[in-house]
C-alpha positions in Angstrom: -13.6 -32.1 -2.5 -10.7 -31.2 -4.7 -8.6 -28.0 -4.7 -9.1 -27.6 -8.4 -12.9 -27.4 -7.8 -12.4 -24.6 -5.3 -10.1 -22.7 -7.6 -12.5 -23.0 -10.5 -15.2 -21.7 -8.3 -13.2 -18.7 -7.3 -12.1 -18.0 -10.8 -15.7 -18.2 -12.0 -16.8 -15.6 -9.5 -13.9 -13.4 -10.4 -15.0 -13.5 -14.1 -18.6 -12.5 -13.4 -19.7 -16.2 -13.8 -18.5 -16.4 -17.3 -17.7 -20.1 -17.7 -15.8 -19.6 -21.0 -13.3 -17.1 -19.5 -12.9 -19.2 -16.3 -12.2 -22.3 -18.5 -9.6 -20.4 -20.5 -7.7 -19.2 -17.4 -7.4 -22.8 -16.3 -6.7 -24.2 -19.8 -9.6 -26.6 -19.7 -12.8 -26.8 -21.8 -16.1 -25.3 -20.5 -17.7 -28.7 -20.0 -14.9 -29.6 -17.5 -15.7 -26.5 -15.5 -19.4 -27.3 -15.4 -18.7 -30.9 -14.5 -16.3 -30.1 -11.6 -18.7 -27.5 -10.2 -21.6 -30.1 -10.5 -19.5 -32.6 -8.5 -18.8 -30.0 -5.9 -22.5 -29.1 -5.6 -23.3 -32.8 -5.3 -20.8 -33.3 -2.5 -22.1 -30.2 -0.6 -25.7 -31.2 -1.1 -26.7 -27.7 -2.2 -26.5 -25.4 -5.2 -23.7 -22.8 -5.6 -25.5 -20.7 -8.1 -28.9 -19.5 -9.0 -29.6 -20.6 -12.5 -31.9 -19.5 -15.4 -31.9 -22.5 -17.7 -28.2 -23.4 -18.1 -27.1 -19.8 -17.5 -25.6 -18.9 -14.1 -27.4 -15.9 -12.7 -25.8 -15.2 -9.3 -23.9 -17.0 -6.6 -25.8 -18.4 -3.6 -24.8 -17.2 0.0 -23.0 -20.5 0.6 -21.0 -19.9 -2.6 -19.8 -16.5 -1.4 -18.9 -18.0 2.0 -16.9 -20.8 0.4 -14.9 -18.3 -1.7 -13.8 -16.5 1.4 -12.5 -19.8 2.8 -10.7 -20.5 -0.5 -8.5 -17.4 0.0 -7.5 -18.8 3.4 -6.7 -22.2 1.8 -4.5 -20.6 -0.9 -2.7 -18.5 1.7 -2.1 -21.7 3.8 -0.5 -23.4 0.7 1.8 -20.4 0.2 2.7 -20.6 3.9 3.5 -24.3 3.5 5.8 -23.6 0.6 7.5 -20.8 2.6 8.1 -23.2 5.6 9.6 -25.7 3.3 11.9 -23.1 1.8 13.1 -22.2 5.4 14.0 -25.8 6.1 16.0 -25.9 2.9 17.8 -22.8 4.3 17.1 -20.8 1.2 18.7 -17.4 1.0 17.5 -16.7 -2.5 14.2 -15.9 -4.0 12.3 -12.7 -4.3 10.6 -10.1 -2.1 7.7 -7.9 -3.3 7.5 -4.6 -1.6 4.4 -2.4 -2.1 5.0 1.3 -1.3 4.5 4.9 -2.4 6.9 7.1 -4.4 8.0 9.1 -1.3 8.9 6.0 0.7 10.7 4.3 -2.3 12.8 7.4 -2.9 13.6 8.8 0.5 13.3 6.0 3.1 13.9 2.7 1.4 17.3 3.1 -0.4 19.5 2.8 2.7 17.4 0.0 4.1 17.5 -2.0 0.9 21.2 -1.4 0.4 21.8 -3.1 3.8 19.3 -5.9 3.0 21.1 -6.5 -0.4 24.4 -6.9 1.4 22.8 -9.6 3.7 20.8 -11.3 0.9 22.5 -10.7 -2.5 20.6 -13.5 -4.1 17.1 -12.2 -3.2 15.6 -10.1 -6.0 13.7 -7.0 -4.9 10.5 -6.0 -6.7 9.1 -2.5 -5.8 5.4 -2.1 -6.5 4.2 1.5 -6.3 0.7 2.8 -5.9 -1.7 4.8 -3.8 -2.0 3.6 -0.1 -5.4 2.1 -0.8 -3.9 0.1 -3.7 -1.1 -1.2 -1.5 -3.7 -2.6 0.9 -5.3 -4.4 -2.0 -1.9 -5.8 -3.1 -1.4 -7.4 0.3 -4.9 -8.9 0.4 -4.5 -10.3 -3.1 -1.1 -11.8 -2.4 0.6 -9.6 -4.9 3.0 -8.1 -2.3 4.7 -9.6 0.7 4.9 -6.3 2.7 3.7 -2.8 2.3 5.2 0.5 3.5 3.2 3.7 3.6 1.7 6.4 5.9 -2.0 6.1 5.3 -4.5 3.2 5.2 -2.4 0.2 6.3 -2.5 1.1 10.0 -6.3 0.7 10.1 -7.0 -1.7 7.3 -8.6 -5.0 8.4 -6.8 -8.3 8.0 -3.3 -6.8 8.2 -0.6 -6.8 10.9 1.4 -3.6 11.0 4.3 -2.1 12.9 5.3 1.5 13.3 8.4 2.5 11.4 8.8 6.2 12.2 7.0 9.4 12.8 7.4 12.5 10.6 6.0 15.9 10.2 5.2 18.3 7.4 7.2 21.3 6.3 6.4 24.5 4.3 8.7 24.9 1.3 9.0 28.3 -0.2 11.0 30.3 -2.8 13.3 32.9 -1.3 11.4 36.1 -0.8 8.0 34.6 -0.4 5.8 36.4 2.2 5.7 33.2 4.4 9.5 32.9 4.4 9.7 35.2 7.5 7.7 35.9 10.6 5.6 33.6 12.8 3.8 30.9 10.9 0.1 30.4 11.7 -2.7 28.4 9.9 -4.4 31.8 9.2 -1.3 33.2 7.4 -0.8 30.0 5.4 -4.5 29.9 4.4 -4.2 33.3 2.7 -1.8 31.9 0.0 -2.0 29.4 -2.8 -0.7 26.0 -1.6 0.8 23.1 -3.4 0.6 19.7 -1.7 -0.2 16.0 -2.1 -3.3 14.5 -3.5 -5.7 12.9 -1.0 -4.6 9.5 0.1 -0.9 10.4 0.0 1.6 11.6 2.7 -0.9 12.8 5.3 -3.0 15.1 3.0 -6.2 14.2 4.8 -4.6 15.3 8.1 -3.5 18.6 6.6 -6.9 19.3 5.2 -8.8 18.4 8.4 -6.5 20.6 10.5 -7.4 23.7 8.6 -11.1 22.8 8.5 -11.2 22.3 12.2 -9.7 25.8 12.6 -12.5 27.1 10.4 -10.1 27.8 7.5 -10.2 26.9 3.8 -6.9 25.7 2.4 -6.4 27.1 -1.1 -4.8 24.0 -2.8 -4.0 25.3 -6.3 -1.9 22.3 -7.2 -1.7 18.7 -6.0 0.6 15.8 -6.9 1.7 12.4 -5.6 5.4 13.2 -6.0 7.4 15.6 -3.7 9.8 16.4 -6.6 6.9 17.5 -8.8 5.6 19.8 -6.0 9.1 21.3 -5.6 9.4 22.0 -9.3 6.2 24.0 -9.3 7.0 25.9 -6.1 10.1 27.1 -8.0 7.9 28.2 -10.9 6.0 30.4 -8.5 2.7 28.4 -8.3 2.7 29.0 -4.5 4.0 27.6 -1.2 4.4 23.8 -0.8 3.3 21.6 2.1 5.4 18.5 1.9 6.8 15.7 4.0 9.7 17.4 5.8 11.9 14.3 5.8 11.7 14.2 1.9 13.3 17.6 1.7 15.8 16.8 4.3 17.2 14.2 1.9 17.4 16.7 -1.0 19.2 19.7 0.6 18.3 22.2 -2.1 19.7 25.7 -1.5 17.3 27.7 -3.7 14.3 27.0 -1.5 13.4 27.8 2.1 12.1 25.0 4.4 10.0 26.0 7.5 8.9 23.5 10.1 5.1 22.9 10.5 5.3 20.3 13.4 3.8 22.9 15.8 0.8 23.4 13.5 0.1 20.1 11.8 -0.3 16.6 13.5 2.5 14.1 13.2 2.1 11.3 10.7 3.3 7.7 11.1 4.8 5.5 8.4 4.1 1.8 9.0 5.1 -1.6 7.5 2.3 -4.2 7.1 1.6 -7.7 5.9 -1.4 -10.0 5.7 -2.3 -11.4 9.2 -2.3 -15.0 8.0 0.8 -14.8 5.9 3.9 -16.7 6.9 7.0 -14.5 6.4 10.2 -16.1 5.2 13.2 -15.4 7.3 14.6 -12.8 4.8 11.3 -11.0 4.8 11.2 -10.9 8.6 14.8 -9.6 8.5 13.8 -6.8 6.1 10.9 -5.9 8.5 13.4 -5.7 11.3 15.7 -3.5 9.2 12.8 -1.2 8.4 12.0 -0.7 12.1 15.7 -0.1 13.0 16.2 2.5 10.3 12.9 4.0 11.2 14.3 4.9 14.6 16.8 7.2 12.9 14.1 8.8 10.7 12.1 9.8 13.8 14.4 12.9 14.0 12.5 14.4 11.1 9.3 14.6 13.1 
């Protein structure tokens, strides 16, 4: 059994059993793909695909089970290379960090500045996306670690650590009816609200809190970016529910920030990586820096 045979098998499934595309991705001819898969089937003593003539129709159950093991093998190979790098005492390379816009702009700068001072020869690649996409980046090996609030704490196949807790705040133009007086869910529900799209910055917690109170939140505008929400609050679109720690980094004087920690549940930002992934020393050091800086961010909860 050869590694190339297993990789061809995985590529073939990833391309919908199109032998031509799989061959092209490995820079071999179609006949080479068919021959290697035939040899693998012969060694295993069972077919890997249901066939209709020469056409591959669908993978057999054993084929699907094999592909899952191939992911483990490829991760093990990456781990072996990482271990070798450690023994060469490498302090150069790259680190791929999957995160959201909010974390990249408001939490990571100070952390990465300190990391850069320790490892000036390590290049940093920030990969941004929705939390669900960040989970996919970890599973697919496109990112070394991921930092976000939703998804990664409950996603299977990942190890995660708590960075810090934070709460939401209500951001308002001066003179807005909610700028004064006691804040309640009932009062907030009477006004148009700007906040995050689902999957970002605790939006699902905000929504469920109002629903559990029997209230309908009037979300007239949703975005993934805190700065965008602030811009439209200034235009008079309504009151904004945002991550309070994001606004604490901005310190704008033209808007009013009111604390919502007594009304909405606290959210937790976590750092995660694939369970079977070997972390290079500089990656482990970055994780530790994230946890240390997270302790200071807890004040925003």
